[in-house]
PANU-255385 format. One line per 2 residues: for each residue x, y, z of N, C-alpha, C. Coordinates in Angstrom, 3 decimals. Each point is the difference from the previous one (the first is absolute). Example, Ala and Ser with C-alpha at 12.3 -4.5 7.8 and 13.67 -1.06 7.14 Angstrom:
13.190/-5.690/7.800/-0.890/1.190/0.000/0.900/1.200/0.000; -0.350/1.050/-0.720/0.820/1.190/0.060/-0.770/1.090/0.730
//
This chain:
-1.103/22.033/-4.978/0.757/-1.257/-0.421/-1.270/-0.762/-0.947; 0.454/-0.780/-1.023/-0.583/-0.863/-0.649/0.512/-1.373/0.079
-0.814/-0.907/0.648/0.534/-1.250/0.179/-0.172/-1.000/-1.209; 1.212/-0.520/-0.409/0.001/-0.702/-1.215/0.001/-1.443/0.462
1.003/-0.158/0.623/0.079/-1.242/0.568/0.502/0.156/1.445; -0.026/-1.330/0.613/0.559/0.100/1.552/1.224/0.467/0.330
0.830/0.044/-1.036/1.384/0.654/0.279/-0.112/1.132/-0.966; -0.594/0.169/-0.856/0.114/1.511/-0.824/-1.022/0.926/0.075
0.280/1.086/0.148/-1.135/1.132/0.303/0.638/1.278/-0.523; -0.940/0.688/-1.121/0.829/1.260/-0.568/-0.754/1.191/0.695
1.030/0.824/0.095/-0.322/1.253/0.596/-0.920/0.839/-0.994; -0.877/0.833/0.530/-1.076/0.883/-0.866/0.962/1.190/-0.888
1.119/0.115/0.918/0.590/1.153/-0.466/0.769/-0.231/-1.419; 0.167/-1.298/-0.172/0.745/-0.526/-1.078/-0.717/-0.090/-0.936
-1.454/0.046/-0.349/-0.883/0.308/-1.006/-0.224/1.508/-0.591; 0.070/0.015/-1.321/-0.181/1.568/-0.373/-1.285/-0.495/-1.049
-0.858/0.990/0.174/-1.183/-0.138/-0.681/-0.109/1.445/-0.914; -0.459/-0.107/-1.256/-0.253/0.989/-1.063/-1.570/-0.457/-0.320
-0.744/0.924/-0.292/-1.251/0.038/-0.627/-0.007/0.444/-1.367; -0.632/-0.795/-0.829/0.070/0.556/-1.647/-1.414/-0.379/-0.292
-0.124/0.546/-1.342/-1.425/-0.074/-0.617/-0.083/-1.558/-0.427; -1.153/-0.457/0.154/-0.097/-1.361/-0.439/-1.046/0.035/-1.189
0.627/-1.211/-1.158/-0.847/0.102/-0.893/-1.079/-0.882/-0.003; -0.904/0.104/-1.069/-1.271/-0.784/-0.011/-1.288/0.498/0.189
-0.807/-0.709/0.341/-1.439/0.547/0.318/-0.072/0.571/1.414; -1.069/0.745/-0.063/-0.051/0.727/1.284/-0.545/1.317/-0.090
-0.046/0.598/-1.305/-0.872/1.215/-0.460/1.036/1.453/0.905; -0.896/0.660/0.250/0.676/1.494/0.851/1.026/-0.368/0.991
-0.332/-1.192/0.989/0.966/-0.212/1.141/1.385/-0.299/-0.731; -0.067/-0.940/-0.910/1.311/-0.297/-0.769/1.007/1.319/-0.562
-1.191/0.963/-0.480/0.882/1.044/-0.755/0.531/1.255/0.973; -0.651/-0.268/1.392/0.458/1.342/0.830/0.788/-0.459/1.235
-0.113/-1.465/0.637/0.772/-0.350/0.995/1.180/-1.002/-0.023; 0.833/0.077/0.643/1.461/-1.035/-0.407/-0.289/-1.120/0.934
-0.599/-1.003/-0.541/-0.490/-1.269/0.677/0.800/-1.017/-0.125; 0.906/-0.031/-0.831/1.046/-1.207/-0.042/1.039/0.155/0.943
0.276/-0.796/0.784/1.250/0.102/0.961/1.264/-0.934/-0.298; 1.071/1.104/-0.208/1.259/-0.549/-0.406/0.837/-0.255/1.235
0.484/-1.388/0.514/0.673/-0.118/1.226/1.332/-0.573/-0.867; 1.012/1.102/1.033/1.336/-0.350/-0.264/0.745/-0.713/1.181
0.579/-1.035/0.188/0.648/-0.313/0.649/1.667/-0.487/-0.221; 0.860/0.602/0.718/1.308/-0.348/-0.477/0.522/-1.251/0.889
-0.344/-0.739/-0.883/0.558/-1.753/0.856/1.514/0.066/-0.190; 0.959/0.627/-0.931/1.124/-0.191/0.061/0.901/0.450/1.267
-0.639/0.960/0.479/0.424/0.517/1.206/-0.733/0.052/1.194; -1.157/-0.879/0.356/-0.968/-0.337/0.936/0.860/-0.372/0.892
-0.150/0.372/1.248/0.644/-0.949/1.291/-0.882/-0.896/0.284; -1.175/0.134/-0.066/-1.314/-1.205/0.313/0.303/-1.023/-0.729
0.740/-0.138/-1.077/0.187/-1.486/-0.806/1.356/-0.593/0.393; -0.038/-1.139/0.055/1.406/-0.860/0.076/0.474/0.092/-1.503
1.309/-0.337/-0.139/0.439/-0.084/-1.154/-0.317/-0.794/-1.010; -0.263/-1.295/0.478/-0.735/-1.234/-0.793/-1.331/0.464/-0.551
-0.918/0.388/0.848/-1.087/0.303/-0.376/0.155/1.688/-1.129; 0.774/0.353/0.050/0.398/1.226/-0.613/0.146/-0.537/-1.682
0.849/-0.755/-0.026/0.384/-0.567/-1.235/-1.173/-0.992/-0.593; -0.719/-0.563/0.571/-1.019/-0.845/-0.581/-1.009/1.037/-0.443
-0.253/1.061/0.680/-1.051/1.080/-0.029/0.030/0.408/-1.583; 1.382/0.236/-0.325/0.310/0.517/-1.333/-0.688/-0.986/-0.938
0.196/-1.161/0.000/-0.343/-1.151/-0.914/-1.724/-0.309/0.299; -0.543/0.287/0.975/-1.406/-0.016/0.104/-0.860/1.208/-0.266
0.347/1.049/0.165/-0.397/1.325/-0.419/0.115/0.213/-1.686; 1.052/-0.653/-0.334/-0.313/0.055/-1.734/0.497/1.442/-0.456
-1.157/0.461/-0.932/0.388/1.226/-0.589/-0.566/1.367/0.915; -0.302/-0.652/1.261/-0.492/1.249/0.859/1.224/0.657/0.730
1.218/-0.544/-0.176/1.276/0.254/0.593/0.826/1.083/-1.136; 0.158/1.035/0.581/0.783/1.110/-0.826/1.479/-0.268/0.080
0.958/0.888/-0.735/1.288/-0.347/-0.103/0.703/0.529/1.360; -0.630/0.316/0.552/0.767/0.591/1.602/-0.633/-0.890/1.059
-0.535/-1.160/-0.332/-0.490/-1.208/0.832/-1.185/0.420/0.815; -0.716/0.881/-0.327/-1.407/0.453/0.667/-1.148/-0.969/-0.698
-0.928/-0.031/0.707/-1.098/-0.685/-0.498/-1.213/1.127/0.019; -0.681/0.094/-1.141/-1.059/0.995/-0.363/-1.377/-0.982/-0.441
-0.806/0.453/0.625/-1.345/-0.649/0.066/-1.022/1.046/-0.167; -0.755/-0.078/-1.392/-1.035/0.799/-0.021/-1.366/-0.307/-0.414
-0.607/-0.554/1.332/-1.351/-0.591/-0.202/-1.229/1.392/-0.326; -0.855/-0.340/-0.743/-1.104/0.829/-0.569/-1.276/-0.635/-0.299
-0.181/-0.868/0.658/-1.564/-0.901/-0.053/-1.011/0.509/0.730; 0.395/0.959/0.897/-1.245/0.694/0.757/-0.133/1.385/-0.223
-1.104/0.735/0.375/-0.221/1.278/-0.300/0.436/0.827/0.876; 0.447/-0.453/1.256/0.613/0.976/1.199/1.250/-0.501/0.062
0.677/1.433/0.781/1.478/0.153/0.021/0.247/-1.234/1.302; -0.745/0.011/0.963/0.060/-1.028/1.170/0.132/-1.235/-0.472
-1.028/-0.551/-0.717/0.120/-1.334/-0.378/0.674/-0.322/-0.920; 0.692/0.939/-0.868/1.221/-0.574/-1.044/1.211/-0.072/1.139
0.157/0.920/0.740/1.082/0.085/1.175/0.336/-1.251/0.794; -1.265/-0.535/0.300/-0.033/-1.263/0.967/0.334/-0.992/-1.180
-0.625/-0.025/-1.165/0.334/-1.214/-1.150/1.333/0.310/-0.106; 0.777/0.891/-0.031/1.619/0.153/-0.321/0.722/-0.673/1.215
-0.414/0.175/1.146/0.993/-0.539/1.062/-0.483/-1.467/0.106; -1.283/-0.296/-0.314/-0.126/-1.500/0.122/0.687/-0.890/-1.014
0.145/0.841/-1.134/0.901/-0.692/-1.307/1.145/-0.025/0.467; 0.842/1.025/0.777/1.574/0.046/0.322/-0.094/-1.099/1.177
-0.787/-0.117/0.789/-0.132/-1.221/1.012/0.289/-1.074/-0.400; -0.929/-0.412/-1.279/0.124/-1.462/-0.597/1.166/-0.090/-0.483
0.500/0.974/-0.864/1.354/-0.207/-0.772/1.097/-0.197/1.072; 0.120/0.396/0.915/0.825/0.083/1.179/-0.059/-1.337/0.593
-1.374/-0.636/-0.033/-0.277/-1.203/0.832/0.535/-1.003/-0.819; -0.338/-0.194/-1.370/0.491/-0.672/-0.915/1.476/0.031/-0.099
0.577/1.019/0.297/1.799/-0.002/-0.102/0.366/-0.575/1.050; -0.701/0.360/1.273/0.750/-1.068/1.248/-0.182/-1.573/0.021
-0.780/-0.297/-0.764/-0.099/-1.383/-0.074/1.206/-0.617/-0.948; 0.674/-1.000/1.196/1.271/-0.788/-0.982/-0.371/-0.658/-0.997
0.499/0.193/-1.271/-0.158/-0.872/-1.083/0.240/-1.600/0.379; -0.734/-0.788/-0.437/0.221/-1.638/0.594/1.298/-0.269/-1.191
0.610/-0.965/0.258/1.227/-0.506/-0.695/-0.949/-1.133/-0.780; 0.372/0.391/-1.120/-0.366/-1.118/-1.222/0.639/-1.130/0.006
-0.578/-1.400/-0.277/0.773/-0.928/0.161/1.361/0.006/-1.359; 0.944/-0.449/0.345/1.102/-0.094/-1.178/0.058/-1.406/-0.431
0.345/-0.343/-0.894/0.372/-1.481/-0.793/1.112/-0.904/0.625; -0.169/-0.813/0.184/1.289/-0.921/1.016/1.395/0.298/-0.748
0.812/0.048/0.793/1.330/-0.113/-0.572/0.489/-1.229/-0.915; 0.660/-0.189/-1.083/0.270/-1.343/-0.520/0.630/-0.755/1.228
0.922/0.344/1.021/0.568/-0.653/1.021/-0.901/-0.568/0.683; -1.180/0.535/0.298/-0.975/-0.352/1.040/-0.760/-1.062/-0.578
-0.259/0.236/-1.592/-0.687/-0.999/-0.765/0.744/-1.269/0.048; 1.302/0.103/-0.328/0.855/-1.480/0.101/-0.076/-0.397/1.329
0.278/0.739/1.037/-0.002/-0.665/1.386/-1.467/-0.884/0.230; -1.033/0.882/-0.597/-1.515/-0.885/0.350/0.189/-1.322/-0.729
0.443/0.074/-1.212/-0.183/-1.112/-0.896/1.016/-1.363/0.493; 1.263/0.713/0.589/0.736/-1.070/0.430/-0.609/-0.797/1.405
-0.377/0.774/0.635/-0.966/-0.327/1.196/-0.923/-1.178/-0.295; -0.896/0.429/-1.105/-1.000/-0.907/-0.444/0.564/-1.280/-0.628
1.167/-0.009/-0.699/0.708/-1.055/-0.278/0.478/-0.903/0.856; 0.830/0.588/1.495/0.337/-0.892/1.149/-1.109/-0.959/0.456
-1.141/1.077/0.123/-1.112/-0.412/0.922/-0.612/-1.098/-1.003; -0.004/0.073/-1.250/-0.451/-1.217/-1.110/0.767/-1.371/0.165
1.664/0.320/-0.069/0.480/-1.418/0.285/-0.174/-0.649/1.174; -0.137/1.045/1.350/-0.142/-0.721/1.412/-1.121/-0.661/-0.437
-1.225/0.342/-0.156/-1.502/-0.901/-0.238/0.390/-0.937/-0.808; 0.742/-0.105/-1.271/0.179/-1.125/-0.826/0.867/-1.183/0.658
0.731/0.450/0.852/0.860/-0.955/0.452/-0.657/-0.740/1.250; -1.283/0.680/0.509/-0.822/-0.765/1.098/-0.664/-1.038/-0.608
-0.157/-0.106/-1.292/-1.089/-0.918/-0.684/0.741/-1.283/-0.089; -0.800/-1.200/0.047/0.242/-1.297/-0.273/0.747/-0.180/-1.431
0.987/-0.811/0.011/0.481/-0.195/-1.463/-0.981/-0.452/-0.871; 0.072/-0.081/-1.129/-0.835/-0.666/-0.830/0.473/-1.407/-0.676
-0.786/-1.090/-0.044/0.307/-1.108/-0.476/0.002/-0.319/-1.184; 0.761/-0.258/-1.231/-0.099/-0.071/-1.314/-0.371/-1.307/-0.344
//
């Protein structure tokens, strides 16, 4: 089990790895060894994710989500399969953690009724204070 948050853990059997050739520098190693790890995680059908996290994950993962609702991550930063595999899992955990955070509610503009109520209360308070003042003698 891969612990993402205290309440979310992803089972290892849900992760599918494919190893492919990695582009870039590396000489003979890059030409003969499949070091890039491609991680596939079927988020749409995962029993590990709550529905709200699953919905937010589609937005957080962006172009990494395929049409079937699966997340595909392909790290190729390192020259070894193990390091790229660990990097893929770390990236997935990071994505799910970000999706697990509830978005903050953005403050909205006050309604016209609430603005009118506030101004009315200010007028009433102003009138009360004006009535407390001593009358001006002319």
